[in-house]
Rosetta silent file (secondary structure, phi, psi, omega in degrees, C-alpha in Angstrom):
SEQUENCE: MAGKSLPPTVQVIRHPRSPYYWAYWRWEGKSRYTTLRTADLREAERRAKAIEAKLLRLYYGGLPPPPPAQATVKEVLDTYRRRLVPPRVSPHHAETQGDRLDAWEAALGAGTPASDITTPVIDRWLTSRLRRVSSTTARSELIALKAAYRQAVKDGLLPSVPWDVPAPKARRKGEEVLMPLAEIQARLHAADLSLPSGRCLWLAAYTGLRRADLASLTWGQIGEDGIVRLTTSKTGAFLAVPLPGRAWDALKPHRQADGERVIGWIDDVISHKMPHGPHAWRHAYASYLVRAGVDAPTVSRLLGHAEGVTAGYVHLAPEDLRGRVECLPY
SCORE:     score description
SCORE:     0.000 S_00000001
   1 L     0.000  131.709 -174.621   85.738   37.767  101.069 S_00000001
   2 L   -74.588  108.382  175.663   81.993   37.149  101.160 S_00000001
   3 L    62.800 -160.298 -179.521   80.932   35.650   97.830 S_00000001
   4 L  -114.931   13.511 -178.744   81.647   37.166   94.469 S_00000001
   5 L   -73.562  164.786  179.115   79.377   40.195   94.791 S_00000001
   6 L   -72.661  154.564  177.256   80.649   43.707   94.400 S_00000001
   7 L   -60.642  146.175 -179.389   81.745   45.656   97.494 S_00000001
   8 L   -68.518  145.673  176.712   78.875   47.545   99.152 S_00000001
   9 E  -128.666  147.211 -177.822   78.485   51.236   98.369 S_00000001
  10 E  -120.433  130.436  177.706   76.495   53.842  100.265 S_00000001
  11 E  -117.447  143.915  176.400   74.798   56.849   98.670 S_00000001
  12 E   -92.777  125.718 -179.289   73.291   59.869  100.431 S_00000001
  13 E  -129.680  163.032  177.142   69.786   60.665   99.205 S_00000001
  14 E  -105.741  118.489 -179.430   67.026   63.078  100.156 S_00000001
  15 L   -78.631  131.834 -175.341   63.804   61.313  101.149 S_00000001
  16 L   -65.669  -22.508 -176.043   60.723   63.108   99.756 S_00000001
  17 L  -115.264   24.828 -179.240   58.703   62.572  102.925 S_00000001
  18 L  -142.461  143.939  177.376   61.377   63.188  105.541 S_00000001
  19 L   -76.585   -9.561 -175.429   63.328   66.282  106.670 S_00000001
  20 L  -100.174  159.799  169.237   66.438   64.108  107.090 S_00000001
  21 E   -79.827  152.234 -179.813   68.969   62.686  104.653 S_00000001
  22 E  -124.194  155.931  175.430   68.970   58.917  104.145 S_00000001
  23 E  -104.679  127.450  176.702   71.647   56.392  103.260 S_00000001
  24 E  -114.347  125.637 -179.356   70.883   54.022  100.394 S_00000001
  25 E  -141.918  151.784  179.975   73.121   50.981   99.988 S_00000001
  26 E  -124.058  139.870  178.042   73.143   47.712   98.081 S_00000001
  27 E  -158.136  129.998  179.962   74.855   44.469   99.061 S_00000001
  28 L    53.316   40.901  174.926   74.428   40.908   97.823 S_00000001
  29 L    80.979    1.561 -178.488   71.504   41.900   95.640 S_00000001
  30 E  -112.716  146.573  178.873   69.547   43.549   98.446 S_00000001
  31 E  -108.096  146.000  179.653   68.758   47.232   98.902 S_00000001
  32 E  -138.322  146.589  172.636   68.566   49.041  102.216 S_00000001
  33 E  -119.918  133.254  179.194   67.504   52.496  103.365 S_00000001
  34 E  -134.004  128.257  179.056   68.817   53.930  106.628 S_00000001
  35 E   -73.676  138.283  179.037   67.908   57.310  108.048 S_00000001
  36 L   -95.122   -7.872  173.335   70.908   59.457  108.873 S_00000001
  37 L    54.536   41.440  174.062   68.846   61.666  111.215 S_00000001
  38 L  -152.767  145.138  177.024   70.393   64.932  110.074 S_00000001
  39 L   -99.601    1.914  178.235   69.375   67.690  107.668 S_00000001
  40 L   -92.712  125.598 -174.273   72.973   68.843  107.187 S_00000001
  41 H   -64.899  -43.025 -178.533   74.526   67.448  104.015 S_00000001
  42 H   -63.397  -42.304  177.594   78.116   67.386  105.275 S_00000001
  43 H   -65.201  -38.721  178.285   77.136   65.572  108.449 S_00000001
  44 H   -62.700  -41.392  177.982   75.035   63.169  106.401 S_00000001
  45 H   -65.106  -37.246  178.380   78.017   62.374  104.158 S_00000001
  46 H   -63.748  -43.949  179.926   80.203   61.804  107.213 S_00000001
  47 H   -68.242  -35.797  178.073   77.695   59.361  108.704 S_00000001
  48 H   -64.791  -37.697  177.855   77.254   57.605  105.357 S_00000001
  49 H   -66.061  -36.081  177.649   81.008   57.059  105.132 S_00000001
  50 H   -64.973  -40.533  177.112   80.993   55.536  108.641 S_00000001
  51 H   -64.398  -43.239 -179.687   78.245   53.130  107.566 S_00000001
  52 H   -63.577  -37.047  178.084   80.141   52.254  104.394 S_00000001
  53 H   -63.071  -41.650  178.446   83.308   51.561  106.425 S_00000001
  54 H   -63.297  -42.599 -179.683   81.402   49.095  108.659 S_00000001
  55 H   -65.274  -38.590 -179.650   79.942   47.315  105.635 S_00000001
  56 H   -67.580  -34.886  176.889   83.332   47.051  103.976 S_00000001
  57 H   -64.723  -38.351  175.199   84.839   45.517  107.098 S_00000001
  58 H   -65.534  -39.527 -177.644   82.112   42.873  106.989 S_00000001
  59 H   -64.870  -39.013 -179.243   82.677   42.388  103.271 S_00000001
  60 L   -93.939   22.889  173.842   86.401   41.808  103.735 S_00000001
  61 L    70.092   36.937  177.593   85.971   39.396  106.643 S_00000001
  62 L    87.485   -7.833  178.869   86.644   41.818  109.471 S_00000001
  63 L   -92.914  151.157  175.739   89.807   43.245  107.892 S_00000001
  64 L   -65.974  146.151 -179.538   90.090   46.858  106.759 S_00000001
  65 L   -63.417  145.253  179.710   89.681   47.256  102.982 S_00000001
  66 L   -66.275  138.837  178.363   92.943   47.417  101.052 S_00000001
  67 L   -67.612  144.954  179.148   93.921   50.985  100.100 S_00000001
  68 L   -65.188  138.023  179.340   93.658   51.721   96.393 S_00000001
  69 L   -66.649  131.893 -178.862   96.982   51.521   94.594 S_00000001
  70 L  -123.540  113.746 -177.590   98.206   54.994   93.708 S_00000001
  71 L   -70.903  142.040  176.433  100.936   55.252   91.092 S_00000001
  72 E   -92.739  169.219  178.236  103.760   57.690   91.746 S_00000001
  73 H   -60.146  -40.421  179.904  105.413   60.007   89.252 S_00000001
  74 H   -62.631  -41.950  179.560  108.452   57.722   89.128 S_00000001
  75 H   -64.882  -38.950  178.001  106.331   54.672   88.304 S_00000001
  76 H   -64.716  -45.516 -179.560  104.562   56.574   85.515 S_00000001
  77 H   -67.127  -33.131  179.966  107.823   57.777   84.019 S_00000001
  78 H   -67.088  -30.479  178.300  109.369   54.309   84.302 S_00000001
  79 H   -62.220  -34.319  178.766  106.603   52.836   82.142 S_00000001
  80 H   -82.420  -33.852  178.827  107.774   55.086   79.311 S_00000001
  81 H   -59.591  -37.849 -177.404  111.471   54.635   80.076 S_00000001
  82 L   -65.702  -19.187  178.618  111.141   50.898   79.479 S_00000001
  83 L   -90.816  -10.420 -177.017  110.009   51.590   75.917 S_00000001
  84 L   -89.604   62.368  179.522  112.949   53.865   75.120 S_00000001
  85 L  -129.811  139.538  174.006  115.297   51.089   74.037 S_00000001
  86 L   -65.184  149.725    2.036  116.877   50.418   70.627 S_00000001
  87 L   -88.134    8.083  179.613  115.865   49.265   68.093 S_00000001
  88 L   -59.863  -39.415  175.990  112.409   50.569   69.014 S_00000001
  89 L  -133.799  163.175  179.471  113.879   54.076   69.072 S_00000001
  90 L   -72.425  154.792  178.323  117.226   55.492   68.035 S_00000001
  91 H   -58.029  -38.275  179.268  119.971   55.769   70.695 S_00000001
  92 H   -64.605  -43.433  179.127  119.924   59.574   70.384 S_00000001
  93 H   -64.500  -40.282  179.357  116.149   59.714   70.900 S_00000001
  94 H   -63.262  -41.560 -179.906  116.396   57.379   73.880 S_00000001
  95 H   -68.099  -43.237 -178.698  119.078   59.532   75.491 S_00000001
  96 H   -64.510  -47.325  179.477  117.234   62.801   74.826 S_00000001
  97 H   -66.627  -35.971  177.617  113.896   61.548   76.123 S_00000001
  98 H   -61.861  -39.997  176.965  115.601   59.926   79.086 S_00000001
  99 H   -64.339  -39.835  179.126  117.138   63.281   80.058 S_00000001
 100 H   -65.971  -40.164  179.128  113.727   64.952   79.791 S_00000001
 101 H   -67.521  -36.971  176.887  112.109   62.295   81.981 S_00000001
 102 H   -62.785  -40.319  178.203  114.893   62.665   84.562 S_00000001
 103 H   -65.109  -39.331  177.599  114.259   66.417   84.621 S_00000001
 104 H   -65.317  -40.732  179.808  110.522   65.840   85.106 S_00000001
 105 H   -62.327  -38.467  178.142  111.180   63.400   87.954 S_00000001
 106 H   -71.070  -37.275 -176.635  113.306   66.020   89.705 S_00000001
 107 H   -73.922  -39.848 -175.370  110.787   68.817   89.066 S_00000001
 108 H   -92.707  -22.500 -177.607  107.632   66.945   90.118 S_00000001
 109 L    96.454  121.344 -175.276  109.108   64.694   92.803 S_00000001
 110 L   -61.428  -37.377 -176.332  109.638   60.960   92.353 S_00000001
 111 L   -90.920    2.991 -179.872  107.280   59.999   95.185 S_00000001
 112 L   -68.669  132.351  175.586  104.486   62.436   94.308 S_00000001
 113 E   -56.780  131.841 -176.345  101.204   60.677   93.451 S_00000001
 114 H   -62.647  -29.203  179.922  100.802   60.890   89.684 S_00000001
 115 H   -73.358  -13.649  178.191   97.153   61.882   90.031 S_00000001
 116 H   -80.444  -10.800  178.322   98.195   65.007   91.968 S_00000001
 117 L   -84.810   92.294 -174.531   99.833   66.442   88.854 S_00000001
 118 L  -103.021  179.648 -177.514   96.839   68.386   87.608 S_00000001
 119 H   -58.146  -44.915  178.113   96.327   71.084   84.981 S_00000001
 120 H   -59.490  -35.978  179.270   97.159   74.026   87.341 S_00000001
 121 H   -63.899  -46.431 -179.609  100.470   72.366   88.272 S_00000001
 122 H   -67.762  -36.496  178.175  101.481   71.948   84.631 S_00000001
 123 H   -61.428  -44.535  179.675  100.280   75.482   83.792 S_00000001
 124 H   -64.100  -40.953  178.376  102.501   76.976   86.486 S_00000001
 125 H   -62.080  -45.089 -176.453  105.445   74.914   85.292 S_00000001
 126 H   -65.044  -41.082  179.266  104.917   75.954   81.669 S_00000001
 127 H   -61.240  -43.434  178.293  104.637   79.645   82.513 S_00000001
 128 H   -69.276  -38.876 -175.902  107.885   79.533   84.467 S_00000001
 129 H   -67.532  -37.712 -177.887  109.657   77.336   81.918 S_00000001
 130 L   -68.025  -14.153  174.230  108.878   79.602   78.961 S_00000001
 131 L   -79.400  -16.008 -174.844  110.811   82.394   80.706 S_00000001
 132 L  -107.655  -32.797 -174.429  113.943   80.252   80.594 S_00000001
 133 L  -129.626  171.830  178.634  113.804   78.263   77.359 S_00000001
 134 L   -74.262  163.189  178.285  112.311   78.538   73.900 S_00000001
 135 H   -64.357  -29.246  178.498  108.783   77.378   73.113 S_00000001
 136 H   -65.044  -43.953  179.402  110.290   74.544   71.052 S_00000001
 137 H   -66.287  -45.353  179.256  112.175   73.155   74.071 S_00000001
 138 H   -62.940  -36.988  178.581  109.187   73.495   76.405 S_00000001
 139 H   -63.015  -44.989 -179.009  106.986   71.797   73.811 S_00000001
 140 H   -63.974  -39.418  179.189  109.341   68.797   73.561 S_00000001
 141 H   -66.713  -41.396 -179.798  109.477   68.432   77.352 S_00000001
 142 H   -68.038  -37.974  178.344  105.702   68.591   77.712 S_00000001
 143 H   -64.669  -37.219  178.198  105.190   66.044   74.924 S_00000001
 144 H   -63.818  -41.763  178.715  107.574   63.636   76.680 S_00000001
 145 H   -66.156  -40.847  179.692  105.566   63.900   79.915 S_00000001
 146 H   -65.069  -37.912  177.597  102.268   63.390   78.088 S_00000001
 147 H   -63.201  -38.626  178.257  103.661   60.304   76.346 S_00000001
 148 H   -65.736  -42.140  179.762  104.643   58.860   79.722 S_00000001
 149 H   -66.766  -40.367  179.508  101.180   59.476   81.184 S_00000001
 150 H   -65.072  -37.360  177.678   99.449   57.988   78.161 S_00000001
 151 H   -67.106  -35.883  177.078  101.611   54.894   78.413 S_00000001
 152 H   -65.365  -35.074  176.742  100.717   54.598   82.108 S_00000001
 153 H   -66.368  -41.582  178.069   97.021   54.718   81.166 S_00000001
 154 H   -62.696  -37.365 -178.417   97.567   51.907   78.640 S_00000001
 155 L   -82.064   -1.430  177.476   99.360   49.841   81.272 S_00000001
 156 L    85.098    8.610  179.053   96.531   50.326   83.766 S_00000001
 157 L   -76.360  -28.881 -179.378   98.448   52.447   86.281 S_00000001
 158 L  -132.093  146.778  176.387   96.104   55.407   85.817 S_00000001
 159 L   -71.876  -32.072  179.764   92.465   55.645   84.769 S_00000001
 160 L  -164.470  169.327  175.929   93.182   58.715   82.649 S_00000001
 161 L   -75.583  120.755 -173.205   95.637   61.577   82.230 S_00000001
 162 L   -79.919    4.754  178.584   94.793   63.976   85.115 S_00000001
 163 L  -139.245  154.682 -179.111   95.890   67.109   83.260 S_00000001
 164 L  -142.968   92.097 -179.721   95.183   68.634   79.890 S_00000001
 165 L  -123.872  118.635  178.957   97.569   71.375   78.824 S_00000001
 166 L   -66.140  139.595  178.200   98.175   71.966   75.098 S_00000001
 167 L   -68.791  139.520  178.515  101.835   72.029   74.121 S_00000001
 168 L   -64.123  150.386  179.693  103.057   75.482   73.039 S_00000001
 169 L   -68.210  136.255  178.666  103.562   75.971   69.336 S_00000001
 170 L   -75.632  141.755  178.135  107.103   75.437   68.171 S_00000001
 171 L   -76.508  128.231  177.791  108.774   78.427   66.576 S_00000001
 172 L   -78.456  151.346  178.539  109.459   77.869   62.908 S_00000001
 173 L   -61.755  133.927  179.693  112.839   78.669   61.476 S_00000001
 174 L    87.258   -4.459 -179.208  112.945   82.214   60.197 S_00000001
 175 L   -72.043  139.563 -176.366  109.929   83.278   62.245 S_00000001
 176 L   -71.979  120.042  178.143  110.233   86.811   63.593 S_00000001
 177 L  -127.084   12.808 -174.540  110.893   86.785   67.357 S_00000001
 178 L   -72.785  134.237  175.595  112.727   90.105   67.653 S_00000001
 179 L   -69.816  138.763  178.723  111.680   92.384   70.488 S_00000001
 180 L   -62.238  145.508 -179.016  110.443   95.770   69.294 S_00000001
 181 H   -60.297  -39.287 -179.123  112.930   98.599   69.707 S_00000001
 182 H   -62.604  -37.951  179.412  110.401  100.684   71.645 S_00000001
 183 H   -67.589  -42.073  178.936  109.941   97.894   74.188 S_00000001
 184 H   -60.031  -47.905 -178.971  113.705   97.501   74.657 S_00000001
 185 H   -61.291  -40.290  179.979  114.139  101.238   75.221 S_00000001
 186 H   -67.681  -40.300  179.145  111.258  101.336   77.699 S_00000001
 187 H   -64.904  -42.990 -179.419  112.583   98.330   79.640 S_00000001
 188 H   -68.257  -36.898 -179.486  116.080   99.759   79.868 S_00000001
 189 H   -66.878  -34.737 -177.288  114.785  103.173   80.881 S_00000001
 190 H   -86.539   -9.043 -176.325  112.685  101.680   83.706 S_00000001
 191 L   -70.736  138.918  175.950  115.440   99.347   84.989 S_00000001
 192 L   -98.865  109.043 -174.212  116.947  100.086   88.416 S_00000001
 193 L   -72.878   -7.654  174.900  120.683   99.415   88.141 S_00000001
 194 L   -79.632  -11.256  179.625  121.029   99.161   91.912 S_00000001
 195 L  -106.607  150.802  177.376  119.105   95.894   91.703 S_00000001
 196 H   -57.681  -34.966 -179.021  120.291   92.609   90.121 S_00000001
 197 H   -64.083  -40.046  178.635  117.266   92.604   87.819 S_00000001
 198 H   -67.811  -41.478  178.665  118.194   95.988   86.357 S_00000001
 199 H   -66.801  -34.443  178.285  121.849   95.031   85.851 S_00000001
 200 H   -63.191  -43.646  179.067  120.759   91.768   84.235 S_00000001
 201 H   -61.274  -47.752 -176.113  118.630   93.647   81.692 S_00000001
 202 H   -65.947  -43.435 -179.339  121.387   96.089   80.815 S_00000001
 203 H   -69.199  -36.812  176.759  124.120   93.487   80.465 S_00000001
 204 H   -64.960  -37.597 -177.665  121.897   91.193   78.408 S_00000001
 205 H   -75.676  -35.350 -172.660  120.974   94.083   76.125 S_00000001
 206 H  -103.065   -3.073  176.245  124.453   95.570   75.740 S_00000001
 207 H  -125.768  -23.593 -177.939  126.619   92.420   75.678 S_00000001
 208 L    66.514   25.044 -177.809  124.380   89.638   74.321 S_00000001
 209 L   -70.425  152.640  175.935  125.924   87.180   76.807 S_00000001
 210 L   -70.817  162.573 -177.291  124.465   83.709   77.276 S_00000001
 211 H   -56.457  -48.695 -178.117  122.486   82.905   80.400 S_00000001
 212 H   -63.595  -35.949  179.504  125.263   80.875   82.041 S_00000001
 213 H   -71.306  -35.662  175.031  127.820   83.587   81.353 S_00000001
 214 H   -64.892  -40.583 -176.439  125.539   86.257   82.845 S_00000001
 215 H   -65.534  -35.812 -176.118  124.980   84.123   85.936 S_00000001
 216 H   -94.854   -1.943 -175.191  128.718   83.643   86.589 S_00000001
 217 L   -66.991  130.248  175.527  129.867   87.160   85.619 S_00000001
 218 E  -111.092  163.434 -179.849  131.811   88.991   88.343 S_00000001
 219 H   -65.761  -27.216  179.240  132.763   92.647   88.573 S_00000001
 220 H   -67.423  -20.607  178.592  136.399   91.664   88.183 S_00000001
 221 H   -84.007   -4.372  174.958  135.639   90.427   84.656 S_00000001
 222 E  -106.906  109.436 -177.388  134.544   93.939   83.652 S_00000001
 223 L   -70.901  168.377  177.229  137.668   96.056   83.250 S_00000001
 224 L   -63.802  -19.231  176.790  137.984   99.735   84.019 S_00000001
 225 L   -84.878    2.900  178.034  137.832  100.263   80.267 S_00000001
 226 L    78.662   20.036  178.871  134.300   98.800   80.200 S_00000001
 227 E  -104.554  125.327  177.657  135.306   95.612   78.341 S_00000001
 228 E   -84.303  120.219 -179.094  133.829   92.321   79.543 S_00000001
 229 E  -121.343  122.331 -179.733  136.488   89.606   79.373 S_00000001
 230 E  -159.128  167.459  172.583  135.579   85.992   80.128 S_00000001
 231 E  -100.023  122.038 -174.840  135.786   82.408   78.920 S_00000001
 232 L   -66.543  143.081 -178.001  132.440   81.287   77.547 S_00000001
 233 L   -74.652  -24.982 -174.350  130.789   78.352   79.274 S_00000001
 234 L   -85.101  -46.777 -175.431  129.475   76.828   76.047 S_00000001
 235 L  -106.447  -15.259 -177.940  132.484   76.832   73.728 S_00000001
 236 L    76.430    8.807 -179.819  135.347   77.510   76.133 S_00000001
 237 L   -86.572  152.194  176.511  136.587   80.342   73.915 S_00000001
 238 E   -76.343  136.883 -175.694  137.878   83.636   75.291 S_00000001
 239 E  -128.794  132.330  175.966  135.409   86.452   74.781 S_00000001
 240 E  -128.245  111.665 -176.468  135.977   90.213   74.986 S_00000001
 241 E  -121.663  114.727  177.960  132.849   92.354   74.584 S_00000001
 242 E   -79.244  136.746  173.535  133.094   96.128   75.065 S_00000001
 243 L   -79.705  141.682  171.881  130.163   97.873   76.664 S_00000001
 244 L   -57.094  149.237 -175.846  128.954  101.013   74.897 S_00000001
 245 H   -54.680  -42.330 -178.069  130.164  104.110   76.686 S_00000001
 246 H   -65.845  -34.227  179.624  126.690  105.145   77.862 S_00000001
 247 H   -71.551  -42.384 -179.150  126.063  101.680   79.318 S_00000001
 248 H   -69.175  -35.903  177.482  129.388  101.531   81.164 S_00000001
 249 H   -63.162  -34.200  179.716  128.910  105.081   82.514 S_00000001
 250 H   -77.869  -33.712 -177.382  125.558  104.002   83.973 S_00000001
 251 H   -82.152  -30.732 -171.010  126.834  100.721   85.427 S_00000001
 252 H   -59.371  -39.529  179.162  130.146  101.950   86.835 S_00000001
 253 H   -61.934  -18.128 -178.705  128.703  103.799   89.897 S_00000001
 254 H   -98.959   10.673 -177.349  127.212  100.484   91.060 S_00000001
 255 L   -64.666  140.627  178.975  130.486   98.566   90.812 S_00000001
 256 L  -118.438 -165.524 -179.723  131.314   96.317   93.759 S_00000001
 257 L   -61.594  151.897 -175.090  134.319   94.186   94.783 S_00000001
 258 L   -57.503  -34.289 -176.803  135.990   92.221   91.995 S_00000001
 259 L   -81.444  -10.889 -178.702  134.889   88.869   93.408 S_00000001
 260 L   -76.390  141.773  176.322  131.231   89.842   93.726 S_00000001
 261 E   -75.145  143.217 -177.589  128.806   88.634   91.101 S_00000001
 262 L   -69.701  -38.780 -174.437  127.191   91.345   89.034 S_00000001
 263 L  -109.725  -44.625 -177.548  123.764   89.705   88.994 S_00000001
 264 L    94.054 -135.461 -174.593  123.803   86.869   91.514 S_00000001
 265 L   -79.595   98.021 -169.139  121.121   84.192   91.465 S_00000001
 266 H   -70.386  -24.937 -179.248  119.844   84.626   87.918 S_00000001
 267 H   -60.386  -42.013  178.383  116.921   82.168   88.235 S_00000001
 268 H   -65.440  -37.158  179.664  115.103   84.550   90.584 S_00000001
 269 H   -64.644  -46.475 -177.515  115.806   87.476   88.248 S_00000001
 270 H   -68.913  -39.949 -174.472  114.467   85.641   85.183 S_00000001
 271 H   -68.082  -37.907 -168.844  111.434   84.158   86.945 S_00000001
 272 H  -115.068  -24.506 -172.075  110.109   87.335   88.545 S_00000001
 273 L  -117.528  -36.533 -171.362  111.735   90.412   87.039 S_00000001
 274 L   -81.709  121.039 -175.569  113.116   89.781   83.575 S_00000001
 275 L   -69.283  -24.957  178.503  110.416   90.208   80.890 S_00000001
 276 L  -136.768  154.952  176.874  112.240   88.015   78.385 S_00000001
 277 L   -67.201  159.448 -179.475  114.847   85.293   78.735 S_00000001
 278 H   -57.038  -30.317 -177.122  118.517   86.177   78.153 S_00000001
 279 H   -70.979  -29.297  175.810  118.489   84.438   74.780 S_00000001
 280 H   -67.111  -37.956  176.788  115.790   86.776   73.483 S_00000001
 281 H   -70.634  -31.621  176.492  117.995   89.723   74.445 S_00000001
 282 H   -64.462  -40.590  176.468  120.958   87.982   72.775 S_00000001
 283 H   -63.995  -41.950 -179.928  118.937   87.779   69.551 S_00000001
 284 H   -64.419  -41.702  179.514  118.025   91.465   69.857 S_00000001
 285 H   -57.953  -48.708 -179.191  121.672   92.418   70.437 S_00000001
 286 H   -67.361  -43.240 -174.471  122.802   90.596   67.289 S_00000001
 287 H   -65.582  -43.429 -177.632  119.880   91.696   65.141 S_00000001
 288 H   -73.742  -26.826  172.288  120.128   95.402   65.914 S_00000001
 289 H   -65.040  -45.451  179.774  123.899   95.364   65.374 S_00000001
 290 H   -64.358  -41.539  179.224  123.371   93.873   61.915 S_00000001
 291 H   -64.008  -28.047  178.877  120.590   96.353   61.165 S_00000001
 292 L   -82.234   -0.681  175.210  122.962   99.175   62.144 S_00000001
 293 L   101.873    6.149  178.045  125.437   97.993   59.526 S_00000001
 294 L   -73.754  136.279 -176.313  127.916   95.930   61.567 S_00000001
 295 L   -72.667  157.146 -175.716  129.394   93.147   59.444 S_00000001
 296 H   -59.870  -42.660  178.290  128.673   89.478   60.204 S_00000001
 297 H   -59.409  -36.860  178.838  132.237   88.512   61.299 S_00000001
 298 H   -67.405  -42.259  178.681  132.218   91.268   63.915 S_00000001
 299 H   -63.864  -41.362  178.035  128.821   90.180   65.256 S_00000001
 300 H   -61.394  -39.315  178.529  130.035   86.574   65.362 S_00000001
 301 H   -65.458  -43.481 -179.686  133.100   87.715   67.304 S_00000001
 302 H   -65.428  -35.520 -178.955  131.002   89.695   69.792 S_00000001
 303 H   -81.795  -15.840 -178.900  128.641   86.772   70.374 S_00000001
 304 L    75.202   30.768  179.018  131.455   84.271   70.767 S_00000001
 305 L   -71.012  136.305  179.138  130.131   81.903   68.105 S_00000001
 306 L   -82.990  -29.231 -176.929  132.408   78.944   67.448 S_00000001
 307 L   -82.375  162.404  178.006  131.041   78.247   63.968 S_00000001
 308 L   104.964  112.884 -178.493  131.851   80.321   60.891 S_00000001
 309 H   -73.708  -35.723 -175.499  135.139   80.201   58.999 S_00000001
 310 H   -60.249  -38.586 -177.272  135.140   83.902   58.132 S_00000001
 311 H   -62.516  -30.174 -179.422  135.264   84.985   61.757 S_00000001
 312 H   -71.020  -17.205 -179.888  138.514   83.099   62.225 S_00000001
 313 L   -98.143   -3.287  179.313  140.195   85.244   59.554 S_00000001
 314 L  -101.804  117.219 -176.555  139.122   88.566   61.027 S_00000001
 315 L  -108.798  106.175 -179.226  141.532   89.783   63.681 S_00000001
 316 L  -124.968  134.464  174.238  140.110   92.596   65.738 S_00000001
 317 L   -79.008  155.390  178.970  141.333   93.897   69.074 S_00000001
 318 H   -54.786  -35.130 -179.629  138.715   94.611   71.779 S_00000001
 319 H   -66.600  -29.976  179.413  139.397   98.336   71.360 S_00000001
 320 H   -70.229  -21.172 -177.488  138.552   98.060   67.662 S_00000001
 321 H   -85.510  -14.654 -176.197  135.116   96.713   68.532 S_00000001
 322 H   -60.440  -43.271  179.644  134.106   99.637   70.740 S_00000001
 323 H   -63.659  -25.756 -179.241  133.105  101.824   67.793 S_00000001
 324 H   -72.898  -37.760 -176.960  130.981   99.002   66.434 S_00000001
 325 H   -82.083  -14.706  179.262  128.812   98.631   69.537 S_00000001
 326 L   -66.776  -15.408 -177.349  128.281  102.394   69.927 S_00000001
 327 L   -84.645    2.332  177.534  125.833  102.223   67.011 S_00000001
 328 L   -59.953  134.526 -172.278  123.208  100.290   69.007 S_00000001
 329 L   -80.951   -0.189 -179.392  119.996  102.312   68.685 S_00000001
 330 L  -117.163    0.000    0.000  118.895  101.893   72.311 S_00000001
């Protein structure tokens, strides 16, 4: 390498007394002007880059200049992973944050240049993510990614964080998140039950099933009596939820073979068609049942909640629950 001077740089300038663009460059304390013999800015920039490449080859002794190091997403996340060790953080926090970082690595791509993760990329992810999870969960995931990027900046892997997306506000306990009744009625009225998106809306509204249970539900799990019988994915408990008569009468003409899934690939339904995530409809199902006067043990039984001692002492047959769900106001 020639001396200790800085590498030469070339700038494109407009000469006041010439119709052409000029290249201005400095090297070893000397300044030079070179006409680029073109009035087109793009062509002038191309020629200036060619001049700069020649100067850099001279600067590095005839060898091509080394490419700038570009940190990948995996390298950025690993800088934060190395800090997630006890006693610096609790074991639970380390495990939780580690899972979030693993999810980010899968979503963004381990080999993706970290500088390519810009604000539009994170915005698209956040919009899609908020259809699937609560704002509190999305906020925690985004904060974990920002912490990793900030740590990479401290360690010198990145000059700065290339994106700036504010984390969504976390929902406070007790905050009203219930969908308005008018919106529910309008959504159900406009739903096309011949499509998976329409069936997903109706089943979420009239059964309150969890997302995983909706995704795996087959027609064989819905009896001819309109009672959904399945084993819940979260608690492993057996669940029997009767559909209101009006809902089953509307769904029955679209019934398919017992082994066919009612909805199918639920991610596509939630991302593009479903206005709210299944958990929002589950909240609406429980809330409107309680508002209609259904007692808490019955609602707990319909939702398949594992907690609650009272529910274990209430013995109701699926047929006994049908009259309770008929009072839904939509």
